[in-house]
N, C-alpha and C positions, 0 to 999 in steps of 0.2 A: 644495484648499479651505482657507480660513483656519482653520476650526474643527478640521479634521483635522490641520493643521500644528501647532496649539496642543497637541493631544493627544500628538502625536509628540514635540514639544519637552519636554512635561511628563514623558513616559516617559524620555526621554534624561536629564533632570535626576535622576530617581529612580535610574536605572542608574549614572550618574556618582557620585552620593553614596554608593551602596552599594559601588562599586568602590574609592572613596577610603578606605573603612573596612577594606578587605581588605589583607593583605600584598601588596606589589608583586609582580606576575607577571613573571618573568624570561624565560620562554619562551612561545611561542604555545600550547603544550599546557597550561601552567599557567593562562593567560588563558582558554582555552576551558573548562577545568574550572570556573573561577570563573563564567563566563557561564552554563554549564549549571546551576550551583547557584542563581544568581540567577533563571534561568528557572523552575526548580522552585519556589522560594519565591514568586515573583511570581504564578505560575499556580495552584499547588496548595496553598499554605499561607496566604498573605496574604489575609484577608478584605477586601473592597472596599466602601467606603461606598455607591457608586452601585449596587451589586448586592445591597442589603439584607444586608450583612455576610457574603455568600457569596464563595467563591473564583471566579475566572474559569472555572476548569476545571469546577467543580460546576455553575455556571450554564450553560455550554456543553452539558454532558452532559444537563442536565435538559430541554432543548428538543428535541422530535422534529425530525428532519431531513427536509427536503423530498425526496421521491423521486417518480419518475414513477408514475402510477397504472396498475395493470395490471388489465384487465377480468377478471371471473371466467372461468375456463377458458382464458384467454390465456396462452401460454407465451412465454418470453423467448428470442429468437434473436439471434445475432450472427455475423457473418462478417468475417474480416480476413486480410490477407496479412502475412507476416513472414519473417524469415530465421533459421535456427537458428544459435546462436552456436558458438564453437569448442569449448565444453565439451559440446555436444550438447543444450543446453536452449533453450527459448524462453519468454519471459515473457508473462503474461496477467493483466490486472487482473480480479479476481473478488471480490465481497463487500467492495469497498472496499480490498482489499489486493493487492499484486503477488504472483502465484503463478509458480513456475518449473516448467515441464513438462519432465520428463526424456524426451527423444526417443531419444538415443543418439549417440555420437560419429561413428558411420558416416554420419550425415546432416549433419555440421557444414557450415555455410555454404550449405546448400540452402534454396531458397525454398519456403515452404509456405503452404497455406491452412488457416486455423483456423476450424472451425465450432463454435459454442457454443449449446447448447440447455439452459437452466437450468444444472445442474451437470455435464452430459455434454459432453465435448469430443472432437472428432475432428480429427486433424491429417492433412492430405492433401498429398502431394508435388505441388508446383506444375506440374512438367513432365509427370509420368507419370500423375497423378490416382490414384496408389496410396495407400490408407490406410496410413499408417506408424505411427500411434499412436492409442490411445483412452484417455480418462481419465474417471473419475468424481471430480470435485473434492471434496476434504475441507476444510471450513472451518477445521479446526484445524491444518492444515499449510501451510507456504509452498512446500516442495518436493513435487511431485506425481509419483508413480511411475506407470508405464503400467498400464492395466487388464489384469489377468491373464485370459486366455481358457483355458477348460478344454482339456486335451490331448485331441484326438479319439480317441486310442487308449485312454487310461486314464480319461477323463472327469473328471480332477482338474486 
């Protein structure tokens, strides 16, 4: 779209002018560092005239995001198939972030079914239907350890 093309060209002009005022980058790492700095300034520090002098990041965060509506009493269920990687983990998107579920290296490369109900996750071996791991997802952690079951002998 011509209007979008104009916005992109204007952004490129701003980026090129900013880079021209920086010391020349001699390595890709130096250039990436400069580009990250520009991104931070452009999104987090620079007020924008079209956004009532707010930063793009502040404007983005101020708007509630669209999510599917869940009816009262309705629970969220998901099922998917995956393969455990060579480190014994499988990835799952939850709460807008990628979580890594620690299954165990004994199951590396095995196909699994993953059942998710809200923050409870069950991992089932694809071929044997054996439950091989259970999780209660913690929003504050990327890596999720297996749910600990009480020892039948000690109760701990």
